[in-house]
C-alpha positions as CSV (number, residue, x, y, z in Angstrom):
1,M,61.8,-27.1,-24.4
2,M,62.3,-23.7,-25.8
3,E,58.6,-22.8,-25.4
4,Y,58.5,-24.2,-22.0
5,A,61.5,-21.9,-20.9
6,L,60.0,-18.9,-22.3
7,N,56.8,-19.5,-20.5
8,N,58.8,-20.0,-17.1
9,T,60.6,-16.6,-17.8
10,T,57.5,-14.6,-18.6
11,S,55.1,-15.9,-15.9
12,P,56.7,-14.1,-13.1
13,I,56.6,-11.1,-14.9
14,A,52.8,-11.5,-15.7
15,N,52.0,-12.5,-12.2
16,K,53.7,-9.5,-10.9
17,T,51.8,-7.1,-13.5
18,S,48.3,-8.6,-12.5
19,I,49.3,-8.0,-8.8
20,K,50.3,-4.5,-9.4
21,L,46.9,-3.9,-11.4
22,L,45.0,-5.5,-8.4
23,W,46.9,-3.4,-6.2
24,E,46.0,-0.3,-8.1
25,A,42.4,-1.0,-8.4
26,L,42.2,-1.5,-4.8
27,R,44.0,1.8,-4.0
28,L,41.8,3.6,-6.3
29,A,38.6,2.0,-4.7
30,L,39.9,3.1,-1.3
31,R,40.6,6.4,-2.2
32,D,37.3,6.9,-3.6
33,L,35.7,5.5,-0.6
34,I,37.6,7.7,1.8
35,E,36.5,10.8,-0.6
36,I,33.0,9.8,-0.1
37,V,33.0,8.7,3.5
38,P,32.5,12.7,4.8
39,D,29.2,12.9,2.4
40,I,28.0,9.5,3.8
41,L,28.6,11.0,7.5
42,I,26.8,14.0,6.7
43,A,23.9,12.1,5.3
44,L,23.6,10.2,8.2
45,A,23.6,13.1,10.4
46,I,20.7,14.5,8.5
47,I,18.8,11.4,8.5
48,A,19.3,11.2,12.3
49,V,18.2,14.6,13.0
50,Y,14.9,14.1,10.9
51,L,14.5,11.0,12.6
52,A,14.6,12.4,16.1
53,I,12.1,15.5,15.0
54,A,9.9,12.6,13.6
55,I,9.8,10.8,16.7
56,I,9.1,13.9,18.9
57,L,6.7,15.0,16.5
58,T,4.9,12.0,16.5
59,R,4.6,11.4,20.4
60,L,3.5,15.0,20.5
61,V,0.5,14.9,17.8
62,K,-0.5,11.5,19.4
63,K,-0.9,13.1,22.8
64,L,-2.6,16.1,21.4
65,F,-4.9,14.0,19.7
66,I,-5.6,11.9,22.6
67,V,-6.2,15.0,24.7
68,F,-9.0,16.7,22.3
69,K,-10.5,13.3,21.4
70,V,-10.0,13.7,17.6
71,D,-10.8,10.3,16.6
72,E,-14.1,10.1,18.6
73,L,-15.4,13.3,17.4
74,L,-14.6,12.3,13.7
75,K,-15.9,8.6,14.1
76,P,-19.4,9.1,13.0
77,I,-18.1,10.5,9.8
78,L,-15.3,8.2,9.2
79,K,-16.8,4.9,10.8
80,H,-16.5,2.9,7.4
81,A,-13.0,4.1,6.9
82,Y,-9.9,1.4,7.6
83,F,-7.8,4.1,9.3
84,S,-8.0,6.7,11.9
85,I,-7.4,10.5,11.5
86,T,-4.5,10.2,13.7
87,N,-2.9,7.6,11.6
88,L,-3.4,9.7,8.7
89,V,-2.0,12.9,10.1
90,L,1.1,10.9,11.4
91,V,1.6,9.4,8.0
92,L,1.2,12.4,6.1
93,M,3.6,14.2,8.5
94,N,6.5,11.7,8.3
95,I,6.3,11.5,4.5
96,G,6.7,15.1,4.6
97,L,9.6,15.0,6.9
98,A,11.1,12.3,4.9
99,L,10.8,14.5,1.9
100,M,12.5,17.3,3.7
101,A,15.2,15.1,4.7
102,L,15.9,14.0,1.1
103,Y,16.0,17.6,0.0
104,S,18.2,18.7,2.7
105,I,20.6,15.7,1.8
106,I,20.7,16.7,-2.1
107,L,20.9,20.4,-1.0
108,T,24.0,19.6,1.1
109,L,25.7,17.0,-1.2
110,F,24.4,17.7,-4.5
111,P,23.6,21.2,-5.3
112,A,23.7,21.0,-8.8
113,Q,20.6,18.5,-8.6
114,V,18.4,20.7,-6.5
115,H,16.2,22.2,-9.3
116,T,15.6,18.4,-10.6
117,T,14.8,17.1,-7.3
118,A,12.5,19.9,-6.7
119,M,10.7,19.1,-9.7
120,I,10.3,15.4,-8.8
121,I,9.0,16.3,-5.4
122,D,6.5,19.0,-6.7
123,Y,5.0,16.1,-9.1
124,A,5.0,13.6,-6.5
125,A,3.2,16.1,-4.4
126,R,0.7,16.7,-7.0
127,V,0.1,13.0,-7.5
128,A,-0.5,12.5,-3.9
129,S,-2.7,15.4,-3.3
130,V,-4.8,14.2,-6.3
131,I,-5.0,10.8,-4.6
132,F,-6.1,12.2,-1.2
133,L,-8.5,14.6,-2.6
134,I,-10.2,11.8,-4.5
135,F,-10.1,9.6,-1.6
136,F,-11.5,12.4,0.7
137,I,-14.3,13.1,-2.0
138,F,-15.5,9.3,-1.9
139,I,-15.4,9.0,1.8
140,A,-17.4,12.5,1.9
141,L,-19.9,11.2,-0.3
142,N,-20.3,7.9,1.2
143,S,-21.1,9.5,4.5
144,V,-23.6,11.6,2.9
145,V,-25.4,8.8,1.3
146,E,-25.8,6.6,4.6
147,R,-26.8,9.6,6.6
148,I,-29.4,10.6,4.1
149,R,-31.9,8.3,2.5
150,M,-31.5,8.6,-1.2
151,E,-33.2,7.5,-4.3
152,A,-31.4,5.3,-6.7
153,K,-31.3,8.4,-9.2
154,L,-30.3,10.6,-6.7
155,R,-27.3,8.6,-5.6
156,G,-26.3,7.8,-9.4
157,F,-26.2,11.5,-10.1
158,I,-23.9,12.5,-7.2
159,L,-21.7,9.5,-8.2
160,L,-21.4,11.1,-11.8
161,V,-20.8,14.7,-10.4
162,T,-18.2,13.2,-8.0
163,L,-16.7,11.3,-10.9
164,F,-16.3,14.3,-13.1
165,M,-15.0,16.5,-10.1
166,T,-12.2,13.8,-9.8
167,I,-11.3,14.1,-13.2
168,V,-10.6,17.6,-13.1
169,P,-7.5,17.4,-10.6
170,L,-6.4,14.1,-12.6
171,L,-5.8,16.4,-15.7
172,D,-3.2,18.4,-13.6
173,V,-0.7,15.5,-13.2
174,T,-1.3,13.9,-16.8
175,A,1.4,14.6,-19.5
176,L,-1.1,16.7,-21.9
177,S,-0.3,20.0,-23.1
178,P,-1.3,23.1,-21.1
179,E,-4.0,24.1,-23.9
180,V,-5.4,20.5,-23.7
181,K,-5.8,20.5,-20.2
182,T,-7.1,23.8,-20.0
183,A,-9.7,23.0,-22.5
184,L,-10.7,19.7,-20.9
185,A,-11.0,21.6,-17.5
186,W,-13.2,24.3,-18.7
187,G,-15.4,22.0,-20.6
188,I,-15.7,19.6,-17.4
189,S,-16.4,22.4,-15.2
190,I,-19.0,23.9,-17.3
191,G,-20.9,20.6,-17.7
192,I,-20.5,20.1,-13.9
193,G,-22.0,23.4,-13.5
194,L,-24.9,22.9,-15.8
195,T,-25.6,19.6,-14.6
196,I,-25.9,20.9,-11.2
197,G,-28.1,23.7,-12.3
198,V,-30.5,21.5,-13.9
199,F,-30.7,19.0,-11.3
200,A,-31.1,21.6,-8.6
201,A,-34.1,23.1,-10.7
202,W,-35.5,19.6,-10.9
203,Y,-35.0,18.6,-7.5
204,F,-36.4,21.9,-5.6
205,F,-39.1,22.4,-8.2
206,H,-40.2,19.2,-9.7
207,E,-43.5,19.2,-7.7
208,I,-44.5,22.9,-9.1
209,L,-43.5,21.7,-12.6
210,E,-45.4,18.3,-12.4
211,E,-48.4,20.3,-11.2
212,K,-48.5,22.7,-13.9
213,I,-48.1,19.9,-16.6
214,R,-51.0,17.9,-14.8
215,E,-53.2,21.2,-15.0
216,K,-52.5,21.7,-18.5
217,K,-53.5,17.9,-19.4
218,E,-56.5,18.4,-17.4
219,K,-57.5,21.7,-19.8
220,R,-57.0,19.6,-22.7
């Protein structure tokens, strides 16, 4: 009976303490929410401005590309591509505007993180540029191979050179040390130069070389 009486006397106090803690937590949460509301409104305003700019520029670029018939002019080159040059330009433009909006928000609300954000955006831009360069090189190679009837060896040589050329920009986004990057870039560049030089000498002068070899064999 004594324990029951004690429990009955302490439970209202415990309930009041719990209610007070909950109210204090709710008050702190509301205070934090009120403090960040201006930041949220500023971020939404920046997003709205860049969204309006993106819509206007998208319509303008589409009209310009239609007027100048850019897709029709580049259709013979990109006939096997799964995209149009208009869509590619619009995607790249919108990605750039999105990055600018992100940078503006961080610059306005979190100025201490501007340097870190700039480093992240710079690295992302490097990766994107490397991917775009590789994609462009292979599209150009495919177009050249289709326009010119090439032998299997010539196609293999061009593919090999293209592969080496794509390795060089990939080194820029790797986590290797600057010394290793420089050494690999120099080695690959010298190898590409020598390979192209030897191939050019054979391609343009192989008939003369074969004729001289044939003459030597006949003299013997």
